[in-house]
KOLVEX-625753 format. One record per atom (N, C-alpha, C): atom name; residue number from 1; chain; x, y, z. Coordinates in nm, 4 decimals, decimal comma, padded with zeros to 6 digits. Layout:
// residues N
<pt atom="CA" n="NUM" chain="A" u="X" v="Y" w="Z"/>
...
***
This chain:
// residues 80
<pt atom="N" n="1" chain="A" u="00,0849" v="-00,1185" w="00,0000"/>
<pt atom="CA" n="1" chain="A" u="00,0000" v="00,0000" w="00,0000"/>
<pt atom="C" n="1" chain="A" u="00,0893" v="00,1248" w="00,0000"/>
<pt atom="N" n="2" chain="A" u="00,0577" v="00,2172" w="-00,0865"/>
<pt atom="CA" n="2" chain="A" u="00,1338" v="00,3417" w="-00,0965"/>
<pt atom="C" n="2" chain="A" u="00,0886" v="00,4420" w="00,0080"/>
<pt atom="N" n="3" chain="A" u="00,1841" v="00,5147" w="00,0624"/>
<pt atom="CA" n="3" chain="A" u="00,1542" v="00,6284" w="00,1488"/>
<pt atom="C" n="3" chain="A" u="00,1691" v="00,7563" w="00,0684"/>
<pt atom="N" n="4" chain="A" u="00,1235" v="00,8661" w="00,1240"/>
<pt atom="CA" n="4" chain="A" u="00,1302" v="00,9944" w="00,0527"/>
<pt atom="C" n="4" chain="A" u="00,2759" v="01,0325" w="00,0235"/>
<pt atom="N" n="5" chain="A" u="00,3683" v="01,0003" w="00,1138"/>
<pt atom="CA" n="5" chain="A" u="00,5098" v="01,0303" w="00,0885"/>
<pt atom="C" n="5" chain="A" u="00,5637" v="00,9499" w="-00,0291"/>
<pt atom="N" n="6" chain="A" u="00,5127" v="00,8279" w="-00,0457"/>
<pt atom="CA" n="6" chain="A" u="00,5533" v="00,7466" w="-00,1611"/>
<pt atom="C" n="6" chain="A" u="00,5109" v="00,8144" w="-00,2907"/>
<pt atom="N" n="7" chain="A" u="00,3918" v="00,8705" w="-00,2911"/>
<pt atom="CA" n="7" chain="A" u="00,3410" v="00,9365" w="-00,4124"/>
<pt atom="C" n="7" chain="A" u="00,4223" v="01,0615" w="-00,4424"/>
<pt atom="N" n="8" chain="A" u="00,4481" v="01,1431" w="-00,3408"/>
<pt atom="CA" n="8" chain="A" u="00,5345" v="01,2599" w="-00,3632"/>
<pt atom="C" n="8" chain="A" u="00,6733" v="01,2149" w="-00,4082"/>
<pt atom="N" n="9" chain="A" u="00,7173" v="01,0987" w="-00,3621"/>
<pt atom="CA" n="9" chain="A" u="00,8481" v="01,0460" w="-00,3972"/>
<pt atom="C" n="9" chain="A" u="00,8613" v="00,9997" w="-00,5418"/>
<pt atom="N" n="10" chain="A" u="00,7502" v="00,9941" w="-00,6146"/>
<pt atom="CA" n="10" chain="A" u="00,7567" v="00,9618" w="-00,7574"/>
<pt atom="C" n="10" chain="A" u="00,8338" v="01,0692" w="-00,8333"/>
<pt atom="N" n="11" chain="A" u="00,8420" v="01,1873" w="-00,7763"/>
<pt atom="CA" n="11" chain="A" u="00,9173" v="01,2966" w="-00,8354"/>
<pt atom="C" n="11" chain="A" u="01,0375" v="01,3253" w="-00,7465"/>
<pt atom="N" n="12" chain="A" u="01,1489" v="01,3631" w="-00,8071"/>
<pt atom="CA" n="12" chain="A" u="01,2704" v="01,3889" w="-00,7285"/>
<pt atom="C" n="12" chain="A" u="01,2545" v="01,5073" w="-00,6351"/>
<pt atom="N" n="13" chain="A" u="01,1820" v="01,6099" w="-00,6799"/>
<pt atom="CA" n="13" chain="A" u="01,1611" v="01,7287" w="-00,5977"/>
<pt atom="C" n="13" chain="A" u="01,0168" v="01,7767" w="-00,6133"/>
<pt atom="N" n="14" chain="A" u="00,9744" v="01,8599" w="-00,5210"/>
<pt atom="CA" n="14" chain="A" u="00,8416" v="01,9200" w="-00,5331"/>
<pt atom="C" n="14" chain="A" u="00,8358" v="02,0124" w="-00,6546"/>
<pt atom="N" n="15" chain="A" u="00,9459" v="02,0786" w="-00,6834"/>
<pt atom="CA" n="15" chain="A" u="00,9504" v="02,1673" w="-00,8004"/>
<pt atom="C" n="15" chain="A" u="00,9293" v="02,0869" w="-00,9288"/>
<pt atom="N" n="16" chain="A" u="00,9903" v="01,9691" w="-00,9360"/>
<pt atom="CA" n="16" chain="A" u="00,9732" v="01,8835" w="-01,0536"/>
<pt atom="C" n="16" chain="A" u="00,8280" v="01,8373" w="-01,0656"/>
<pt atom="N" n="17" chain="A" u="00,7680" v="01,8023" w="-00,9532"/>
<pt atom="CA" n="17" chain="A" u="00,6270" v="01,7616" w="-00,9547"/>
<pt atom="C" n="17" chain="A" u="00,5388" v="01,8764" w="-01,0011"/>
<pt atom="N" n="18" chain="A" u="00,5651" v="01,9961" w="-00,9507"/>
<pt atom="CA" n="18" chain="A" u="00,4869" v="02,1140" w="-00,9896"/>
<pt atom="C" n="18" chain="A" u="00,4984" v="02,1394" w="-01,1399"/>
<pt atom="N" n="19" chain="A" u="00,6190" v="02,1312" w="-01,1931"/>
<pt atom="CA" n="19" chain="A" u="00,6388" v="02,1513" w="-01,3380"/>
<pt atom="C" n="19" chain="A" u="00,5639" v="02,0453" w="-01,4170"/>
<pt atom="N" n="20" chain="A" u="00,5745" v="01,9218" w="-01,3741"/>
<pt atom="CA" n="20" chain="A" u="00,5105" v="01,8105" w="-01,4436"/>
<pt atom="C" n="20" chain="A" u="00,3584" v="01,8250" w="-01,4442"/>
<pt atom="N" n="21" chain="A" u="00,3035" v="01,8764" w="-01,3343"/>
<pt atom="CA" n="21" chain="A" u="00,1583" v="01,8924" w="-01,3229"/>
<pt atom="C" n="21" chain="A" u="00,1090" v="02,0284" w="-01,3732"/>
<pt atom="N" n="22" chain="A" u="00,2035" v="02,1164" w="-01,4091"/>
<pt atom="CA" n="22" chain="A" u="00,1713" v="02,2519" w="-01,4568"/>
<pt atom="C" n="22" chain="A" u="00,0908" v="02,3293" w="-01,3527"/>
<pt atom="N" n="23" chain="A" u="00,1388" v="02,3219" w="-01,2279"/>
<pt atom="CA" n="23" chain="A" u="00,0794" v="02,4009" w="-01,1191"/>
<pt atom="C" n="23" chain="A" u="00,1925" v="02,4762" w="-01,0501"/>
<pt atom="N" n="24" chain="A" u="00,1597" v="02,5844" w="-00,9801"/>
<pt atom="CA" n="24" chain="A" u="00,2654" v="02,6583" w="-00,9099"/>
<pt atom="C" n="24" chain="A" u="00,3334" v="02,5715" w="-00,8033"/>
<pt atom="N" n="25" chain="A" u="00,4621" v="02,5973" w="-00,7842"/>
<pt atom="CA" n="25" chain="A" u="00,5376" v="02,5257" w="-00,6816"/>
<pt atom="C" n="25" chain="A" u="00,4688" v="02,5353" w="-00,5458"/>
<pt atom="N" n="26" chain="A" u="00,4175" v="02,6545" w="-00,5126"/>
<pt atom="CA" n="26" chain="A" u="00,3539" v="02,6757" w="-00,3823"/>
<pt atom="C" n="26" chain="A" u="00,2351" v="02,5813" w="-00,3623"/>
<pt atom="N" n="27" chain="A" u="00,1665" v="02,5485" w="-00,4694"/>
<pt atom="CA" n="27" chain="A" u="00,0523" v="02,4573" w="-00,4607"/>
<pt atom="C" n="27" chain="A" u="00,0991" v="02,3192" w="-00,4154"/>
<pt atom="N" n="28" chain="A" u="00,2016" v="02,2671" w="-00,4801"/>
<pt atom="CA" n="28" chain="A" u="00,2533" v="02,1352" w="-00,4452"/>
<pt atom="C" n="28" chain="A" u="00,3171" v="02,1383" w="-00,3061"/>
<pt atom="N" n="29" chain="A" u="00,3833" v="02,2471" w="-00,2714"/>
<pt atom="CA" n="29" chain="A" u="00,4436" v="02,2590" w="-00,1383"/>
<pt atom="C" n="29" chain="A" u="00,3359" v="02,2533" w="-00,0297"/>
<pt atom="N" n="30" chain="A" u="00,2231" v="02,3173" w="-00,0534"/>
<pt atom="CA" n="30" chain="A" u="00,1116" v="02,3135" w="00,0439"/>
<pt atom="C" n="30" chain="A" u="00,0559" v="02,1719" w="00,0559"/>
<pt atom="N" n="31" chain="A" u="00,0422" v="02,1032" w="-00,0574"/>
<pt atom="CA" n="31" chain="A" u="-00,0043" v="01,9640" w="-00,0531"/>
<pt atom="C" n="31" chain="A" u="00,0887" v="01,8817" w="00,0349"/>
<pt atom="N" n="32" chain="A" u="00,2178" v="01,9003" w="00,0145"/>
<pt atom="CA" n="32" chain="A" u="00,3164" v="01,8251" w="00,0904"/>
<pt atom="C" n="32" chain="A" u="00,3075" v="01,8583" w="00,2396"/>
<pt atom="N" n="33" chain="A" u="00,2930" v="01,9854" w="00,2718"/>
<pt atom="CA" n="33" chain="A" u="00,2800" v="02,0274" w="00,4117"/>
<pt atom="C" n="33" chain="A" u="00,1559" v="01,9668" w="00,4764"/>
<pt atom="N" n="34" chain="A" u="00,0469" v="01,9633" w="00,4016"/>
<pt atom="CA" n="34" chain="A" u="-00,0792" v="01,9095" w="00,4537"/>
<pt atom="C" n="34" chain="A" u="-00,0822" v="01,7569" w="00,4529"/>
<pt atom="N" n="35" chain="A" u="00,0055" v="01,6979" w="00,3722"/>
<pt atom="CA" n="35" chain="A" u="00,0087" v="01,5524" w="00,3623"/>
<pt atom="C" n="35" chain="A" u="-00,1076" v="01,4956" w="00,2836"/>
<pt atom="N" n="36" chain="A" u="-00,1555" v="01,5736" w="00,1861"/>
<pt atom="CA" n="36" chain="A" u="-00,2663" v="01,5252" w="00,1032"/>
<pt atom="C" n="36" chain="A" u="-00,2665" v="01,5994" w="-00,0294"/>
<pt atom="N" n="37" chain="A" u="-00,3188" v="01,5317" w="-00,1302"/>
<pt atom="CA" n="37" chain="A" u="-00,3364" v="01,5901" w="-00,2630"/>
<pt atom="C" n="37" chain="A" u="-00,4860" v="01,6020" w="-00,2856"/>
<pt atom="N" n="38" chain="A" u="-00,5357" v="01,7227" w="-00,3137"/>
<pt atom="CA" n="38" chain="A" u="-00,6800" v="01,7399" w="-00,3347"/>
<pt atom="C" n="38" chain="A" u="-00,7312" v="01,6515" w="-00,4483"/>
<pt atom="N" n="39" chain="A" u="-00,8492" v="01,5955" w="-00,4283"/>
<pt atom="CA" n="39" chain="A" u="-00,9038" v="01,4984" w="-00,5237"/>
<pt atom="C" n="39" chain="A" u="-00,9220" v="01,5547" w="-00,6641"/>
<pt atom="N" n="40" chain="A" u="-00,9420" v="01,6849" w="-00,6765"/>
<pt atom="CA" n="40" chain="A" u="-00,9601" v="01,7411" w="-00,8103"/>
<pt atom="C" n="40" chain="A" u="-00,8327" v="01,7325" w="-00,8950"/>
<pt atom="N" n="41" chain="A" u="-00,7186" v="01,7006" w="-00,8327"/>
<pt atom="CA" n="41" chain="A" u="-00,5925" v="01,6870" w="-00,9053"/>
<pt atom="C" n="41" chain="A" u="-00,5520" v="01,5411" w="-00,9266"/>
<pt atom="N" n="42" chain="A" u="-00,6273" v="01,4469" w="-00,8728"/>
<pt atom="CA" n="42" chain="A" u="-00,5889" v="01,3067" w="-00,8798"/>
<pt atom="C" n="42" chain="A" u="-00,5720" v="01,2578" w="-01,0230"/>
<pt atom="N" n="43" chain="A" u="-00,6627" v="01,2921" w="-01,1111"/>
<pt atom="CA" n="43" chain="A" u="-00,6528" v="01,2471" w="-01,2497"/>
<pt atom="C" n="43" chain="A" u="-00,5233" v="01,2915" w="-01,3142"/>
<pt atom="N" n="44" chain="A" u="-00,4859" v="01,4159" w="-01,2913"/>
<pt atom="CA" n="44" chain="A" u="-00,3627" v="01,4702" w="-01,3484"/>
<pt atom="C" n="44" chain="A" u="-00,2399" v="01,4024" w="-01,2866"/>
<pt atom="N" n="45" chain="A" u="-00,2439" v="01,3800" w="-01,1555"/>
<pt atom="CA" n="45" chain="A" u="-00,1321" v="01,3140" w="-01,0881"/>
<pt atom="C" n="45" chain="A" u="-00,1156" v="01,1717" w="-01,1425"/>
<pt atom="N" n="46" chain="A" u="-00,2264" v="01,1005" w="-01,1576"/>
<pt atom="CA" n="46" chain="A" u="-00,2219" v="00,9635" w="-01,2103"/>
<pt atom="C" n="46" chain="A" u="-00,1660" v="00,9632" w="-01,3525"/>
<pt atom="N" n="47" chain="A" u="-00,2138" v="01,0553" w="-01,4353"/>
<pt atom="CA" n="47" chain="A" u="-00,1670" v="01,0633" w="-01,5742"/>
<pt atom="C" n="47" chain="A" u="-00,0175" v="01,0912" w="-01,5812"/>
<pt atom="N" n="48" chain="A" u="00,0293" v="01,1903" w="-01,5042"/>
<pt atom="CA" n="48" chain="A" u="00,1711" v="01,2271" w="-01,5110"/>
<pt atom="C" n="48" chain="A" u="00,2601" v="01,1180" w="-01,4517"/>
<pt atom="N" n="49" chain="A" u="00,2137" v="01,0520" w="-01,3465"/>
<pt atom="CA" n="49" chain="A" u="00,2907" v="00,9406" w="-01,2901"/>
<pt atom="C" n="49" chain="A" u="00,2999" v="00,8277" w="-01,3925"/>
<pt atom="N" n="50" chain="A" u="00,1889" v="00,7995" w="-01,4592"/>
<pt atom="CA" n="50" chain="A" u="00,1862" v="00,6943" w="-01,5612"/>
<pt atom="C" n="50" chain="A" u="00,2825" v="00,7259" w="-01,6750"/>
<pt atom="N" n="51" chain="A" u="00,2873" v="00,8512" w="-01,7176"/>
<pt atom="CA" n="51" chain="A" u="00,3795" v="00,8914" w="-01,8247"/>
<pt atom="C" n="51" chain="A" u="00,5251" v="00,8705" w="-01,7847"/>
<pt atom="N" n="52" chain="A" u="00,5499" v="00,8703" w="-01,6527"/>
<pt atom="CA" n="52" chain="A" u="00,6849" v="00,8483" w="-01,6015"/>
<pt atom="C" n="52" chain="A" u="00,7109" v="00,7005" w="-01,5758"/>
<pt atom="N" n="53" chain="A" u="00,6119" v="00,6170" w="-01,6097"/>
<pt atom="CA" n="53" chain="A" u="00,6282" v="00,4736" w="-01,5898"/>
<pt atom="C" n="53" chain="A" u="00,6017" v="00,4280" w="-01,4476"/>
<pt atom="N" n="54" chain="A" u="00,5318" v="00,5110" w="-01,3704"/>
<pt atom="CA" n="54" chain="A" u="00,5028" v="00,4786" w="-01,2313"/>
<pt atom="C" n="54" chain="A" u="00,3535" v="00,4527" w="-01,2164"/>
<pt atom="N" n="55" chain="A" u="00,3156" v="00,3289" w="-01,1918"/>
<pt atom="CA" n="55" chain="A" u="00,1731" v="00,2983" w="-01,1806"/>
<pt atom="C" n="55" chain="A" u="00,1108" v="00,3637" w="-01,0574"/>
<pt atom="N" n="56" chain="A" u="-00,0041" v="00,4240" w="-01,0772"/>
<pt atom="CA" n="56" chain="A" u="-00,0760" v="00,4905" w="-00,9691"/>
<pt atom="C" n="56" chain="A" u="-00,2240" v="00,4873" w="-01,0052"/>
<pt atom="N" n="57" chain="A" u="-00,3081" v="00,4594" w="-00,9076"/>
<pt atom="CA" n="57" chain="A" u="-00,4517" v="00,4501" w="-00,9321"/>
<pt atom="C" n="57" chain="A" u="-00,5276" v="00,5452" w="-00,8403"/>
<pt atom="N" n="58" chain="A" u="-00,6561" v="00,5627" w="-00,8722"/>
<pt atom="CA" n="58" chain="A" u="-00,7424" v="00,6412" w="-00,7842"/>
<pt atom="C" n="58" chain="A" u="-00,7490" v="00,5767" w="-00,6463"/>
<pt atom="N" n="59" chain="A" u="-00,7510" v="00,4446" w="-00,6444"/>
<pt atom="CA" n="59" chain="A" u="-00,7544" v="00,3736" w="-00,5160"/>
<pt atom="C" n="59" chain="A" u="-00,6290" v="00,4032" w="-00,4338"/>
<pt atom="N" n="60" chain="A" u="-00,5125" v="00,4056" w="-00,5005"/>
<pt atom="CA" n="60" chain="A" u="-00,3882" v="00,4404" w="-00,4308"/>
<pt atom="C" n="60" chain="A" u="-00,3990" v="00,5786" w="-00,3666"/>
<pt atom="N" n="61" chain="A" u="-00,4477" v="00,6741" w="-00,4435"/>
<pt atom="CA" n="61" chain="A" u="-00,4595" v="00,8107" w="-00,3920"/>
<pt atom="C" n="61" chain="A" u="-00,5628" v="00,8202" w="-00,2800"/>
<pt atom="N" n="62" chain="A" u="-00,6732" v="00,7498" w="-00,2953"/>
<pt atom="CA" n="62" chain="A" u="-00,7768" v="00,7526" w="-00,1914"/>
<pt atom="C" n="62" chain="A" u="-00,7241" v="00,6932" w="-00,0611"/>
<pt atom="N" n="63" chain="A" u="-00,6472" v="00,5870" w="-00,0721"/>
<pt atom="CA" n="63" chain="A" u="-00,5914" v="00,5222" w="00,0470"/>
<pt atom="C" n="63" chain="A" u="-00,4835" v="00,6084" w="00,1114"/>
<pt atom="N" n="64" chain="A" u="-00,4018" v="00,6736" w="00,0292"/>
<pt atom="CA" n="64" chain="A" u="-00,2890" v="00,7520" w="00,0799"/>
<pt atom="C" n="64" chain="A" u="-00,3299" v="00,8867" w="00,1371"/>
<pt atom="N" n="65" chain="A" u="-00,4413" v="00,9417" w="00,0899"/>
<pt atom="CA" n="65" chain="A" u="-00,4847" v="01,0746" w="00,1337"/>
<pt atom="C" n="65" chain="A" u="-00,5752" v="01,0641" w="00,2557"/>
<pt atom="N" n="66" chain="A" u="-00,5357" v="01,1264" w="00,3654"/>
<pt atom="CA" n="66" chain="A" u="-00,6258" v="01,1283" w="00,4807"/>
<pt atom="C" n="66" chain="A" u="-00,7475" v="01,2137" w="00,4486"/>
<pt atom="N" n="67" chain="A" u="-00,8600" v="01,1858" w="00,5113"/>
<pt atom="CA" n="67" chain="A" u="-00,9780" v="01,2691" w="00,4849"/>
<pt atom="C" n="67" chain="A" u="-00,9522" v="01,4134" w="00,5253"/>
<pt atom="N" n="68" chain="A" u="-01,0106" v="01,5039" w="00,4508"/>
<pt atom="CA" n="68" chain="A" u="-00,9981" v="01,6466" w="00,4810"/>
<pt atom="C" n="68" chain="A" u="-01,0769" v="01,6764" w="00,6076"/>
<pt atom="N" n="69" chain="A" u="-01,0168" v="01,7507" w="00,6986"/>
<pt atom="CA" n="69" chain="A" u="-01,0867" v="01,7894" w="00,8207"/>
<pt atom="C" n="69" chain="A" u="-01,1785" v="01,9065" w="00,7921"/>
<pt atom="N" n="70" chain="A" u="-01,3020" v="01,8944" w="00,8378"/>
<pt atom="CA" n="70" chain="A" u="-01,3931" v="02,0079" w="00,8262"/>
<pt atom="C" n="70" chain="A" u="-01,3683" v="02,1013" w="00,9435"/>
<pt atom="N" n="71" chain="A" u="-01,4149" v="02,2235" w="00,9328"/>
<pt atom="CA" n="71" chain="A" u="-01,3961" v="02,3217" w="01,0401"/>
<pt atom="C" n="71" chain="A" u="-01,4590" v="02,2721" w="01,1694"/>
<pt atom="N" n="72" chain="A" u="-01,5732" v="02,2052" w="01,1609"/>
<pt atom="CA" n="72" chain="A" u="-01,6408" v="02,1589" w="01,2814"/>
<pt atom="C" n="72" chain="A" u="-01,5669" v="02,0437" w="01,3478"/>
<pt atom="N" n="73" chain="A" u="-01,4997" v="01,9576" w="01,2683"/>
<pt atom="CA" n="73" chain="A" u="-01,4274" v="01,8459" w="01,3293"/>
<pt atom="C" n="73" chain="A" u="-01,2927" v="01,8892" w="01,3848"/>
<pt atom="N" n="74" chain="A" u="-01,2469" v="02,0084" w="01,3500"/>
<pt atom="CA" n="74" chain="A" u="-01,1204" v="02,0577" w="01,4004"/>
<pt atom="C" n="74" chain="A" u="-01,1330" v="02,1030" w="01,5450"/>
<pt atom="N" n="75" chain="A" u="-01,2541" v="02,1311" w="01,5899"/>
<pt atom="CA" n="75" chain="A" u="-01,2773" v="02,1747" w="01,7267"/>
<pt atom="C" n="75" chain="A" u="-01,2820" v="02,0497" w="01,8139"/>
<pt atom="N" n="76" chain="A" u="-01,2063" v="02,0512" w="01,9226"/>
<pt atom="CA" n="76" chain="A" u="-01,2045" v="01,9328" w="02,0077"/>
<pt atom="C" n="76" chain="A" u="-01,3182" v="01,9351" w="02,1088"/>
<pt atom="N" n="77" chain="A" u="-01,3624" v="01,8178" w="02,1423"/>
<pt atom="CA" n="77" chain="A" u="-01,4663" v="01,8046" w="02,2442"/>
<pt atom="C" n="77" chain="A" u="-01,6040" v="01,8064" w="02,1849"/>
<pt atom="N" n="78" chain="A" u="-01,6966" v="01,7250" w="02,2405"/>
<pt atom="CA" n="78" chain="A" u="-01,8299" v="01,7162" w="02,1836"/>
<pt atom="C" n="78" chain="A" u="-01,9183" v="01,8378" w="02,2082"/>
<pt atom="N" n="79" chain="A" u="-01,8867" v="01,9174" w="02,3097"/>
<pt atom="CA" n="79" chain="A" u="-01,9735" v="02,0306" w="02,3444"/>
<pt atom="C" n="79" chain="A" u="-01,9110" v="02,1655" w="02,3162"/>
<pt atom="N" n="80" chain="A" u="-01,8110" v="02,1695" w="02,2310"/>
<pt atom="CA" n="80" chain="A" u="-01,7424" v="02,2962" w="02,2027"/>
<pt atom="C" n="80" chain="A" u="-01,8153" v="02,3745" w="02,0971"/>
***
């Protein structure tokens, strides 16, 4: 099973990943900081990884990406 770091590791650097995906470096850097790739980019990530000879599926990305926290779940405690 792939982890999110494994997926980022398909590229030598975040800058290389950003160039390959045609997105700003800051976008990929934020993904890396958050430890997740937004689902709207999964198709592009899968395509570019495949072009590099690295197999990647939607299932891989779904498993590797933790669920996004909503504002309400970020508050601790049931009565907050």
